[in-house]
C-alpha positions as CSV (number, residue, x, y, z in Angstrom):
1,X,178.7,60.9,50.0
2,X,181.5,62.5,48.1
3,X,180.7,64.1,44.8
4,X,184.2,63.7,43.5
5,X,184.4,61.4,40.5
6,X,185.8,58.0,41.4
7,X,185.5,58.5,45.2
8,X,181.9,57.4,45.9
9,X,182.3,53.6,46.0
10,X,183.2,53.2,49.6
11,X,180.7,55.8,50.6
12,X,177.9,54.0,48.8
13,X,178.6,50.6,50.4
14,X,180.5,51.0,53.7
15,X,182.8,48.3,54.9
16,X,181.3,45.8,57.4
17,X,182.8,42.4,58.0
18,X,180.4,39.5,57.4
19,X,180.6,38.2,61.0
20,X,179.5,41.6,62.5
21,X,176.2,42.0,60.8
22,X,172.6,41.6,62.0
23,X,171.7,37.9,61.5
24,X,169.9,36.8,58.3
25,X,167.8,33.6,58.1
26,X,166.8,31.6,55.0
27,X,163.5,29.8,55.1
28,X,163.6,26.3,56.7
29,X,167.0,27.0,58.1
30,X,168.7,26.7,54.7
31,X,172.4,27.6,54.5
32,X,172.9,28.7,50.9
33,X,170.8,30.4,48.3
34,X,172.0,29.5,44.8
35,X,171.1,31.5,41.7
36,X,172.0,31.0,38.1
37,X,172.5,33.9,35.7
38,X,172.2,33.1,32.0
39,X,173.8,35.9,30.0
40,X,172.5,36.4,26.5
41,X,174.1,39.1,24.4
42,X,173.7,40.6,20.9
43,X,177.0,41.3,19.2
44,X,177.1,43.5,16.2
45,X,178.9,42.2,13.2
46,X,180.4,45.6,12.3
47,X,182.3,45.8,15.6
48,X,185.2,43.8,17.1
49,X,184.3,40.9,19.3
50,X,185.0,41.2,23.0
51,X,187.2,38.1,23.0
52,X,188.5,35.8,20.4
53,X,188.7,32.0,20.2
54,X,190.8,32.3,17.0
55,X,193.5,35.1,16.9
56,X,193.3,37.3,13.8
57,X,195.6,36.4,10.9
58,X,199.1,38.0,11.5
59,X,197.6,39.8,14.5
60,X,195.5,42.2,12.5
61,X,191.8,42.3,13.4
62,X,189.6,42.0,10.3
63,X,185.9,43.2,10.1
64,X,183.6,41.5,9.9
65,X,185.2,38.9,12.1
66,X,183.2,35.9,10.9
67,X,184.8,33.1,13.0
68,X,184.7,34.9,16.4
69,X,181.2,36.4,15.8
70,X,180.0,33.0,14.8
71,X,181.5,31.5,18.0
72,X,179.3,33.8,20.0
73,X,176.3,33.3,17.8
74,X,176.4,29.6,18.2
75,X,175.3,30.0,21.8
76,X,172.1,31.7,21.0
77,X,171.3,29.3,18.2
78,X,172.2,26.0,20.0
79,X,173.8,26.4,23.4
80,X,171.0,28.3,25.0
81,X,168.5,25.5,24.4
82,X,170.8,23.1,26.3
83,X,170.4,25.5,29.3
84,X,166.6,25.4,28.9
85,X,166.7,21.6,29.1
86,X,169.3,21.4,31.9
87,X,167.4,23.9,34.1
88,X,163.8,22.9,33.2
89,X,164.4,19.2,33.7
90,X,165.5,19.9,37.2
91,X,162.7,22.4,38.0
92,X,165.1,25.3,38.2
93,X,164.6,28.9,37.1
94,X,167.4,31.2,36.0
95,X,167.9,34.9,36.1
96,X,168.1,36.0,32.4
97,X,170.6,38.9,31.8
98,X,170.0,40.2,28.4
99,X,170.8,43.2,26.2
100,X,167.6,45.2,25.4
101,X,168.2,44.6,21.7
102,X,167.9,40.8,22.2
103,X,164.1,41.1,22.4
104,X,164.2,42.0,18.7
105,X,167.2,40.0,17.5
106,X,166.5,36.8,19.4
107,X,162.7,36.8,20.1
108,X,162.6,32.9,20.4
109,X,165.3,32.9,23.0
110,X,163.6,35.6,25.0
111,X,160.2,33.9,24.7
112,X,161.6,30.6,26.0
113,X,163.1,32.4,29.0
114,X,159.8,34.2,29.6
115,X,157.7,31.1,29.3
116,X,160.0,29.2,31.7
117,X,159.3,31.8,34.3
118,X,162.9,33.2,34.4
119,X,163.6,36.5,36.1
120,X,164.6,39.1,33.4
121,X,167.5,41.3,34.3
122,X,168.7,44.3,32.2
123,X,172.2,43.8,30.8
124,X,172.6,47.1,28.8
125,X,170.8,48.0,25.6
126,X,173.8,47.0,23.6
127,X,176.9,45.1,24.7
128,X,179.2,48.0,25.5
129,X,180.9,49.2,28.7
130,X,178.8,51.9,30.5
131,X,181.8,54.2,30.3
132,X,181.4,54.1,26.5
133,X,177.6,54.9,26.5
134,X,177.0,58.5,25.5
135,X,173.6,58.7,27.2
136,X,173.4,56.1,30.0
137,X,169.9,57.1,31.1
138,X,168.6,56.6,27.6
139,X,170.3,53.2,27.3
140,X,169.0,52.1,30.7
141,X,165.5,53.3,29.9
142,X,165.5,51.7,26.5
143,X,166.5,48.4,28.0
144,X,163.8,48.6,30.7
145,X,161.2,49.5,28.1
146,X,162.2,46.7,25.7
147,X,162.0,44.1,28.5
148,X,158.7,45.5,29.7
149,X,157.2,45.4,26.2
150,X,158.3,41.8,25.8
151,X,157.4,40.3,29.2
152,X,154.7,42.7,30.4
153,X,156.7,43.9,33.4
154,X,159.9,45.9,33.8
155,X,163.1,44.2,35.1
156,X,163.9,44.5,38.7
157,X,167.6,43.7,38.4
158,X,170.6,44.9,36.3
159,X,174.0,43.6,35.3
160,X,176.0,46.1,33.4
161,X,178.0,44.8,30.4
162,X,181.3,43.7,31.8
163,X,180.1,44.7,35.2
164,X,181.1,48.3,34.3
165,X,179.7,51.3,36.1
166,X,180.6,55.0,36.0
167,X,180.2,57.0,39.2
168,X,176.7,57.9,38.2
169,X,175.4,54.6,36.9
170,X,173.9,53.3,40.1
171,X,172.1,56.6,40.7
172,X,170.5,56.4,37.3
173,X,169.6,52.8,37.7
174,X,167.8,53.6,41.0
175,X,166.0,56.5,39.4
176,X,164.8,54.3,36.6
177,X,163.3,51.7,38.9
178,X,166.0,49.1,39.2
179,X,166.0,47.4,42.6
180,X,169.0,45.2,42.6
181,X,172.4,44.9,40.8
182,X,174.9,42.2,40.1
183,X,178.0,44.5,39.4
184,X,179.4,44.7,42.9
185,X,181.2,41.4,43.4
186,X,182.4,42.1,46.9
187,X,180.4,39.8,49.3
188,X,178.6,36.5,49.9
189,X,175.5,38.3,51.3
190,X,173.2,40.9,49.8
191,X,174.1,44.5,50.8
192,X,172.4,47.9,50.4
193,X,174.0,50.4,48.1
194,X,173.3,54.1,48.8
195,X,172.0,56.1,45.8
196,X,170.5,59.5,45.4
197,X,167.1,57.8,44.9
198,X,167.2,55.4,47.9
199,X,168.5,51.9,48.4
200,X,169.6,49.5,45.6
201,X,170.5,46.0,46.8
202,X,173.7,44.3,45.6
203,X,172.9,40.6,45.1
204,X,176.2,38.6,45.1
205,X,177.4,37.8,41.6
206,X,180.6,36.1,40.7
207,X,183.7,36.5,38.6
208,X,185.0,33.1,39.9
209,X,182.2,30.6,39.1
210,X,181.8,32.4,35.8
211,X,182.4,30.7,32.5
212,X,183.8,33.9,30.8
213,X,186.7,33.8,33.3
214,X,186.9,30.0,33.5
215,X,186.7,29.1,29.8
216,X,187.5,32.2,27.8
217,X,190.0,34.1,30.0
218,X,191.7,31.4,32.0
219,X,191.0,28.7,29.3
220,X,190.6,26.0,32.0
221,X,189.6,22.4,31.1
222,X,185.9,21.6,30.3
223,X,185.1,20.2,33.7
224,X,186.5,23.3,35.7
225,X,183.0,24.7,36.3
226,X,182.1,21.5,38.1
227,X,185.3,21.3,40.1
228,X,185.3,25.0,41.0
229,X,181.5,25.2,41.5
230,X,181.5,22.2,43.8
231,X,184.3,23.6,45.9
232,X,182.6,27.0,46.1
233,X,179.4,25.4,47.2
234,X,181.0,23.2,49.8
235,X,182.7,26.1,51.6
236,X,179.6,28.3,51.5
237,X,177.5,25.4,52.7
238,X,179.9,24.9,55.6
239,X,179.9,28.6,56.5
240,X,176.1,28.9,56.0
241,X,175.6,26.9,59.2
242,X,176.4,30.1,61.0
243,X,175.1,32.8,58.6
244,X,173.5,32.1,55.2
245,X,175.4,32.7,52.0
246,X,174.5,33.4,48.4
247,X,176.2,31.5,45.6
248,X,176.0,32.6,41.9
249,X,176.6,30.5,38.8
250,X,177.2,32.8,35.8
251,X,177.0,31.1,32.4
252,X,176.9,32.1,28.7
253,X,175.4,29.9,26.0
254,X,178.4,30.1,23.7
255,X,180.7,28.8,26.5
256,X,179.0,26.4,28.9
257,X,176.3,25.6,26.3
258,X,178.7,23.7,24.1
259,X,178.6,19.9,23.9
260,X,181.8,19.3,25.8
261,X,180.9,21.4,28.8
262,X,177.2,21.2,29.3
263,X,177.3,17.9,31.2
264,X,179.6,19.4,33.9
265,X,177.0,22.2,34.5
266,X,174.3,19.5,34.8
267,X,176.5,17.5,37.3
268,X,177.1,20.7,39.3
269,X,173.3,21.2,39.7
270,X,172.8,17.5,40.6
271,X,175.6,17.8,43.2
272,X,174.0,20.9,44.8
273,X,170.5,19.5,44.6
274,X,171.8,16.4,46.5
275,X,172.1,18.6,49.6
276,X,169.3,19.6,51.9
277,X,169.3,23.1,53.4
278,X,169.6,24.8,50.0
279,X,167.2,27.1,48.1
280,X,167.5,27.5,44.4
281,X,166.3,31.0,43.7
282,X,166.4,33.8,41.1
283,X,167.9,37.2,41.7
284,X,164.4,38.7,42.4
285,X,163.7,36.0,45.0
286,X,166.9,36.8,46.8
287,X,166.1,40.5,46.7
288,X,162.6,39.9,48.2
289,X,164.0,37.7,50.9
290,X,166.7,40.3,51.8
291,X,164.1,43.1,51.9
292,X,162.0,41.0,54.2
293,X,165.0,40.5,56.5
294,X,166.4,44.1,56.3
295,X,163.7,46.6,55.6
296,X,164.9,49.9,54.1
297,X,164.0,51.8,57.3
298,X,166.2,49.5,59.3
299,X,169.1,49.8,56.8
300,X,168.9,53.6,56.9
301,X,168.9,53.6,60.7
302,X,172.0,51.5,60.8
303,X,174.0,53.9,58.5
């Protein structure tokens, strides 16, 4: 593996086309494993918001930015609880990607996710790109410790804020006990990532069926998550007859949790659940399945 900054990505996860891999099998002959990632973040009022629903007056950002901070805050006060209802009423569990500070700022939200049996996944200690963190190891360790103190066990997975990683991030994550990551959106099956502390598994995440992209960036109509999600599922289900696929649904309470969008998420779940040959899993369940299919010794021998 090259030690030159910015040149290790290909060395960590070598290219292999999906049709030329050892076969994977989902239980019961299922074709698709679907996982939902609920992202909950704690935004500081003294800083600029990552995105704005209202542009600043005369183009000049003003701090504190009350309307745009409140837009995000709505999700954790109201929208999140719609997710609890939508998932719980269907017997589904999500993977809960949270900033470490959320355990203190939003304890009721974190308790609801814990009590629902969701899989907790580290999402940075604060919502800031990993490139802007002065001490990544301290931030990762603080996140792991906060989640462990709240739930009784450390997170197995990690999603960096904005999916950002420096060259060293994945090595530090592995050294701090993280087993899977959602940052590498390059495949429809889990893949091993080489690190200096052994294998970390990339579990397929999405920047397509993702409400930040759909609703905040592309500003699509409210029902786009249903239309796009249904089309995504249909194709993966078709291809899964030959080799199983993983589908991610990435949602944020302040976007899909609002009144005019939540029903489309519910309709997407009902559409998927109307099919046989599907498993609705968490990230940790996908990880355990993949590890049972591709033991680390086998992956190392293939490299």
